[in-house]
C-alpha positions in Angstrom: 98.5 179.9 111.6 102.2 179.9 110.9 104.4 181.6 108.3 103.1 179.4 105.4 106.4 177.9 104.6 106.4 175.0 107.0 103.6 172.5 106.0 101.0 171.7 108.5 99.8 168.1 108.9 98.1 166.8 112.0 99.2 163.2 112.9 95.7 162.1 113.6 94.7 163.2 110.1 97.0 160.8 108.3 98.0 158.1 110.9 96.7 155.2 108.8 98.6 156.5 105.7 101.7 157.1 107.9 101.7 153.5 109.1 101.2 152.1 105.6 103.9 154.3 104.2 106.3 153.3 106.9 105.9 149.6 105.9 106.4 150.6 102.2 109.6 152.5 103.1 110.9 149.5 105.1 110.5 147.3 102.0 112.4 149.7 99.8 115.0 150.4 102.6 115.7 146.6 102.9 116.2 146.4 99.2 118.9 149.1 99.5 120.4 147.3 102.5 120.6 144.0 100.5 122.9 145.6 97.9 124.6 148.7 99.3 128.1 148.2 100.7 128.1 148.3 104.5 128.8 151.6 106.2 129.4 152.2 109.9 126.3 152.8 112.1 124.0 151.3 109.4 124.2 154.4 107.3 124.0 152.3 104.1 120.4 151.4 104.7 118.8 154.8 104.8 116.7 156.8 102.4 117.2 160.5 101.5 114.8 163.4 100.7 114.9 164.1 97.0 113.5 166.8 94.7 110.4 164.6 94.3 110.1 162.5 97.4 112.4 159.9 99.1 115.1 158.0 97.3 117.6 155.2 97.9 120.1 157.2 95.8 122.2 155.1 93.4 122.8 151.6 94.7 125.6 149.5 93.1 124.4 146.3 91.3 126.7 144.3 89.0 128.6 146.7 86.8 126.0 149.4 87.1 123.5 150.7 89.6 119.8 151.1 90.3 117.7 153.6 92.2 114.2 153.5 93.8 112.3 156.7 94.5 109.0 157.5 96.1 107.8 160.3 93.8 105.2 162.1 95.8 104.5 164.6 93.0 103.5 162.0 90.4 102.5 159.5 93.2 104.5 156.6 91.8 107.3 154.4 93.0 109.9 154.7 90.3 112.7 152.0 89.9 115.5 152.9 87.4 118.7 151.2 86.3 121.8 152.8 85.0 121.3 151.1 81.6 118.1 153.1 81.0 115.4 150.7 82.0 112.6 151.6 84.5 109.4 150.4 86.1 106.8 152.4 88.0 104.2 151.4 90.6 101.2 153.6 91.4 101.1 154.9 95.0 97.5 154.5 95.9 95.5 152.6 98.6 96.8 149.1 98.6 97.9 146.5 101.1 101.5 146.1 102.2 101.3 142.6 100.8 100.4 143.9 97.4 103.1 146.6 97.5 105.7 144.0 98.4 104.7 141.6 95.6 104.6 144.4 93.0 107.9 145.8 94.1 109.8 142.5 94.1 108.3 141.6 90.7 109.3 144.9 89.2 112.9 144.5 90.5 113.0 141.0 89.0 111.8 142.3 85.7 114.7 144.8 85.8 117.1 142.0 86.5 117.8 143.2 90.1 117.6 139.9 91.9 116.9 140.7 95.6 116.3 138.7 98.7 115.4 140.6 101.9 114.3 139.7 105.4 110.6 140.2 104.7 109.5 141.3 108.2 109.5 144.9 109.5 111.8 146.1 112.2 111.3 148.5 115.2 107.5 148.0 115.2 105.3 145.8 117.2 103.5 143.8 116.0 105.8 143.0 113.1 103.5 141.5 110.4 105.5 139.8 107.6 105.2 142.0 104.5 103.7 139.2 102.4 100.9 138.7 105.0 100.2 142.3 105.8 96.6 143.0 104.7 96.1 145.4 107.6 98.0 148.4 106.4 96.4 149.6 103.2 95.6 153.3 103.5 97.2 155.9 101.3 96.4 159.6 101.1 98.7 161.1 98.5 98.2 164.7 99.6 99.2 163.8 103.2 102.3 161.9 101.9 103.2 164.9 99.8 102.9 167.2 102.9 105.0 164.9 105.0 107.7 165.0 102.3 107.6 168.8 102.2 108.1 168.8 106.0 111.2 166.6 105.5 112.5 169.1 103.0 112.3 171.9 105.4 113.8 169.9 108.2 116.7 168.7 106.0 117.5 172.2 105.0 117.9 173.4 108.6 119.7 170.2 109.7 122.2 170.6 106.8 123.1 174.1 107.8 123.5 173.0 111.4 125.7 170.1 110.2 128.2 172.7 108.8 129.0 174.0 112.3 130.7 170.7 113.3 134.1 169.5 112.1 134.1 166.1 113.8 132.5 162.9 112.6 128.9 163.4 111.6 126.3 161.3 109.8 124.5 162.4 106.7 121.0 163.9 107.1 119.1 160.7 106.3 115.8 158.9 106.7 115.7 155.8 108.9 112.7 153.7 107.8 112.8 151.6 111.0 111.5 154.4 113.1 110.4 156.6 110.2 112.5 159.6 111.2 114.8 162.1 109.5 118.0 162.0 111.6 121.4 163.6 112.0 124.1 162.6 114.5 127.4 164.0 115.8 130.2 162.0 117.4 132.7 163.0 120.1 135.3 160.5 118.8 135.2 158.3 122.0 134.0 154.7 122.2 130.6 154.3 124.0 129.6 151.5 126.4 127.7 148.7 124.7 124.1 149.6 124.0 121.6 147.4 125.9 119.3 147.1 122.9 115.6 146.9 123.4 114.1 148.2 120.2 111.1 146.0 119.2 111.9 143.4 116.6 115.5 144.6 116.2 118.5 142.4 117.1 120.7 143.8 119.9 123.6 143.6 117.4 122.0 146.3 115.3 121.9 148.7 118.3 125.5 147.8 119.3 126.7 148.9 115.9 124.5 152.0 115.7 125.6 153.2 119.2 129.2 152.0 119.2 130.6 155.5 119.8 129.6 158.5 122.0 127.1 160.7 120.2 124.5 163.4 120.2 121.6 162.8 117.8 118.8 164.9 116.5 115.7 164.2 114.4 112.1 164.6 113.3 109.4 162.0 113.2 105.6 162.1 112.6 104.7 161.4 116.3 105.3 162.9 119.7 103.2 166.0 119.1 100.0 167.0 117.4 102.0 167.5 114.1 105.0 165.4 114.9 108.1 166.4 117.0 111.8 167.1 116.8 113.9 165.1 119.2 117.4 165.2 120.6 119.3 162.7 122.8 122.8 161.7 123.9 124.3 158.3 124.2 125.6 157.6 126.8 123.4 160.3 128.5 125.7 162.4 130.8 124.7 163.2 134.3 122.5 166.3 134.5 121.5 166.1 130.8 117.7 166.0 131.6 118.0 169.2 133.6 119.9 171.2 131.1 118.2 174.5 130.1 117.5 173.8 126.4 115.7 176.3 124.1 113.2 177.4 122.9 110.7 177.4 125.8 108.4 174.9 124.1 111.1 172.2 124.4 111.0 169.7 127.2 112.7 166.5 128.4 110.5 163.4 128.2 111.4 161.1 131.0 109.8 158.0 129.4 111.8 158.0 126.2 114.7 160.0 127.7 114.8 162.5 124.9 114.3 166.3 124.5 111.2 167.0 122.4 110.1 170.1 120.6 106.6 169.9 118.9 106.7 170.6 115.2 103.8 173.0 115.6 105.9 175.2 117.9 108.5 175.6 115.1 105.9 176.1 112.3 104.1 178.8 114.3 107.3 180.6 115.4 108.0 184.0 113.8 111.3 182.6 112.5 110.9 178.7 112.3 114.5 178.2 111.1 115.8 180.1 114.1 113.6 178.3 116.5 114.7 174.8 115.3 118.3 175.9 115.1 118.1 177.1 118.7 116.8 173.6 119.8 119.6 171.8 117.9 122.4 174.0 119.3 121.2 174.0 122.9 120.6 170.2 123.0 124.0 169.7 121.4 125.5 171.9 124.1 123.8 169.8 126.8 125.6 166.7 125.5 129.0 168.3 124.6 129.4 170.4 127.8 128.2 167.8 130.3 130.2 165.0 128.7 133.2 167.2 128.2 133.7 166.8 124.5 136.7 168.4 122.9 134.7 171.3 121.6 137.7 173.4 120.5 138.7 170.7 118.1 135.3 169.5 117.0 133.5 172.8 116.3 133.8 175.4 113.6 134.2 178.8 115.2 
C-alpha cells in the first residue's frame, strides 16, 4: 500500500543491518568530528544525505579537504581528497572491527592521519570498534531503501525549515542515535540538561541542549517501519496534552516525545502534507505553550 513514492522498509526485516550500519556511521562520524571545526550544539559531527547515500561533506585537512561518503548505489565507502586521490571499501557483510581497520588504513594511505575515540556513543552495550565481532550483517538493498527514506524526509524537513526565521539547525544525520534531525530555537537559554544518554558524557548533552528548542526527526525505530518524533526542551507545561496532528500521532510518556509512525505517512493520500502537519502542530505545541516570540521568529 501507499503512493509508491515513500519507500517501505519494516524494521524487523533489516534490524541486524541497521545496527551494523549504525556502528559504521559512528566510525565515519567520529573521523569528521576529529577534523571539522567545532560548531555549536555538535553540528560539526553530523552526516548529510547526498545524491548517492550519506556524506561527511568536505572536511578541512591541512591546506585542502577530504570527504567520506557511503555510496548506497555502488555499495562502497568512498574516501576522496581535494588533490584527486581516493580509496574505496566495499559495503558488504563484515564485522565492525574489520570495517574500522579498513577505514583507518585507507585514511592513513591518503595521508589523513586520524585518531578517534574508538568506542560508540549513545548505545548500550558500547563494544569498542576494534573488538566488535558481533555486528556484521549488511543487506545492501535495505540500506539503499533506508537512504531513500532519508531523502524523502530531508525534502519535507527542508521545506518546513524555510518557514522559520530564527536560529535553526541544518537537516542532518546524527550517527549517535541514527536519526535525521532538524531543530528550531527560541533564542532563550535553557536550564542545564541532566544528561542520561548511554555512554555519552553529560557535557555533550549540556552543549546540545544549551538553549530552548523544538526538535523533529526520523529514526528507524519506534514503529513498524520507523517513526517521526518531536520534542521540546525544556518541555512546557501541557505539552503532552496538546492536540497534535495527524490523528495517528501520539505522545509517548516513556521517552517524552510525540511520535508518528512512518507507515502512517507513507500510506497517507498526501504523505508530504501528513508529515508537514505533524511538524507544524508539534512546533505550535512548543512555541505556544512556552510563549516564543512567534511574530519575530516565523515567516508569515
